[in-house]
N, C-alpha and C positions, 0 to 999 in steps of 0.2 A: 437408639438414640445416636442423632454424627457429632463426628469430635472433626475441628477447625485440623488439628495439627496430624491427623493419622490420615487427614484426606491427601493432603499434603503431601504426606510420605508415600501414602497409597499411589499420588499423581509422581512421582520421582520414580517410584519404583517403576511402574508401572505406561507410564507416557500415557494415562487413559483413566476418563471418571462418566461415570454414568451423569446424565442433563440434570438429573435434580440434584448433583451433589457437588457440580458447577455453579450454579445455584444459589445453595449451600453457601459456598463461599465466599462468593462474591457478595450475599446480602449479609454476611460476616466479617468484611472483610475489615474490619477495626478490629477486633477478637484474633488477627491473623499476621496482618500484613508481612511484621518482623520478619515473622518463622519462612513465610511467602520468599521475601526476597532473601532474606538467608541462601534458603535451598536455590532460590534463581542464579543469586551470583556463585554459588559453587559450580552448577552444570556447567553454568556460561565459562567459567573458570576453567574446567577439566575436560572443555572443548575446543574453547580460542585461547586461553590465557589468559596474556595483557594484549593482542594484537589488536586492532582495530581498521576496515579499513575506508578509505578517503573516499568517495565516489563526487567525480565533477557533476553537476548540475547543469547543464544549459538549458535554460527556457524561453523556446523558442519562436514562439507563438501563444496568444490569449486570446487568440480568433477564437470562438466555437462553436461552433451548431447548434448543441443541447439546451436546454433553459431548466438544469438541476436548479432545484427551490434555493435550495439550499448555497448554490455557487457566486462568488463575487464576479467571474469572466463567464453566465450565464447571458445568451443570447440578446434578450430581453434590456440588458443592463447598459443604458445607452449613459453613461456615466463613465466606464470605463476608457484609458486610452488607448486604445489597443495596436498591436504592434506585430511583426510577422521580421528575425532574422533570415536572409538572404545563405545558398550556402556559403560562402566567403566568409560571413558574421562566423557560423557554426563552427567552420576549418578551423577560422582564427578563435574561437575560446577553445578548441580542443589541443591547438597548437600552445597555447600563456596555460592551458592545465597538465598539456605533458613537461612544460616546462618545468612546472613547478613541483611534478611528482606522481600527477592522477594516472591511473593505470586504468581507470574506469570511465566512462562517460555517459551519462544520462540523459539523452534527447525527451524531456517533457513539455510538451503543451495541450492546448485543449484542443477538441476536434476537429479537426478547419480544414476544410474541402482542396485548398490552395494546395497543401501536401499533398500529393498525388504517387500514388507508389512508387511511378519513375523517380519522380522526384527524391521522395524519400531513400527509395533505394540505392541512388546518387549517391547522396550525402552517407548512409551507412558505411557504402563501398569505398568511398575517398578517405575516407578516418579508419576502417580495417587497412588499408590499403598502404595507409601511409606509419597509422602504428601499431604492427602489426603484436603486438604486445599488449594490446587494450583491449577489452571486455565495451560491449558497447549494449545498454539498458535503450530498451524505449518505454514511454508511459504516453502513450495518443491515442489511448482508448477502445473503446472499439470496435474493428471493422471485418470483413470477411475471411474465413480461411485462406482463402488464395493472396490475399493480401498480406496475412498472418505470414504464410511459405517464402512470399517475393521476400518479404524483410527478413526470414529466416535466410533463406540464398544468399540475401544479398550480404553475413553478416552479421546482426544483431545475435546477442548470447541471452538478453533477457527481456523479460515484461512487465514491466509492472502494470496489474490494472486492478486495482483496490475493487469488489464487490461493493461496499460501504454499509450493504448488509445482511443477514444471511436469511430476513424475514422476507418473505415476495410480495403482502401487505401494508408491511412498516417500506419497505423500498418503492410500493406505488404512493405511497403518501410524501417522498421525497421529491419523487422524479419527475418531468413532466409525463402524460401519457403515454405520451408520441414511443416514448424507450420500455424495455421489456425486462424484468428479471430473470426471463428466462435465455436471453439473449448474451445476459452478461454473462452471467454462467457456463453458458454453451460454448461463450469466446475464451473464459478460463479454461473449458476444459480443451479448445481444439488448441489453445497453444502448448497445455502441457504437450495435446498428441503428437504437434510437430515439433518438439524435443528444446523449445526454451525453458530456460527457470525461470519460473512462474513465481511472481509475488501479488496477492491476494491484502485486503485488509479492510475495514471497516472504521468508522464513524463513531465514540464514546460520547452518548448524550446530548445525538440528533434528537428533534423533537420526533414525539409519538414513541420513541424507544422503552425499553420497559428489561427490567432484569432476566428475563425471561429470554427477550429476545439476546441476549448479550450470554446467555448459558449456553444457547443456539449457535453461537458463532460460533465453540471451541467446537461443536461435534460437523460443524459446516468447515471447521478449517481439518479436524484431523482426518476425514474423509478428504478432503484436497490434496493434503498431504501437500505444499507450496513449499517452495526454496528459501522465500520472501513470505516473511508479513510486516506491514503498514498499516501503524494504528496511531489515533492520534483524538484528541475532544474536537469535539463538534465547536467552530468558530463562528458566531455569528457575525453577519456580512449587510453592513447600513441597507447596502442598494437589492434587496433581495426577501422576499414575503417572510421570511425566518427574523429579519431588523431585530423585533423587538423581541426574540425568545433569547433562555436561559444558552450561556455556551457551555459547553463538558465540563465535564471536573478531571482535574490533572492528576489527583490522586487515583480515585478510579482507576486513570489511564495507566498510569504506573503499576497497579496492581493487576488490571488484565495483562499489560507484557510478563509480571512474572511467571503468570499463569500459563500465557505461551509457550513463554520457554522449557517449564514442567513438561509441557502436550507435546510440543515440537522441539527438542533438546540441538536440535543442529540450526534449526533455521534462521539464517538474518535477520536483524530485526532494526530496522532504521532508526536512529535516536531521535531524529529531525520531528516522527510524526506525534514523539511524546512531552519535545519541551519546547521543540521552533528554534531550536539552535543551532546545535551542528549537525552535518548532512554524511553520515554514517552507518558502519553495517557491525553489527557484533551482536 
């Protein structure tokens, strides 16, 4: 007979559970959420104390070549007011952020073919040359091994690439047929091979997702062992095919964050992905 507190104690001690044990906790979360949160907070405090790492997020383009069914900037959405920031715009953002005390800049955008390797490498190198004490994180989607290598050599330190779901059949229900689950996972593996600090992550409550899918996320994340994990509730967007779908549950998202903290104690967890309020890591 499985017991919630026993499993949480086991997870804290070993940083690992069986898939069915994760599933049991997720399905019985109302009985043990307080106990999980208590343990997760203690582990977080042991590792990070009260430190919070603030990042400067620069959303530099909302053009995207992809047509992900859940995403508001999907290429088929004709209602989006599209924009691109120039190199000068981006460097101006970095200057303002640096003066405010930011020491990590995140360049984030859709998969926009306008930004070639040459353009992006020039931007990354310019930021690192001017602010040598800063880290540059990229969140610009799937690219080739050679592209990731060039960006790493230009000075990029970290790369965020949410896998969105660790279940192939579920992935295919969320993305247009031109996108490949295997390629997404391969990109994460390439980033690790190149020495990036890697961030992965998934949506909570996306259409067709099951509790079993969520349990599988922890097996996947344990094997991948990323330095960052960003998860957040699915939010239905009015200009997508999922506009009438129910958005994900925040309480479930918070419970899963607690499980991630015990599974990967040293991982950086962005607070924005859970509540959409602060852009921070801890």
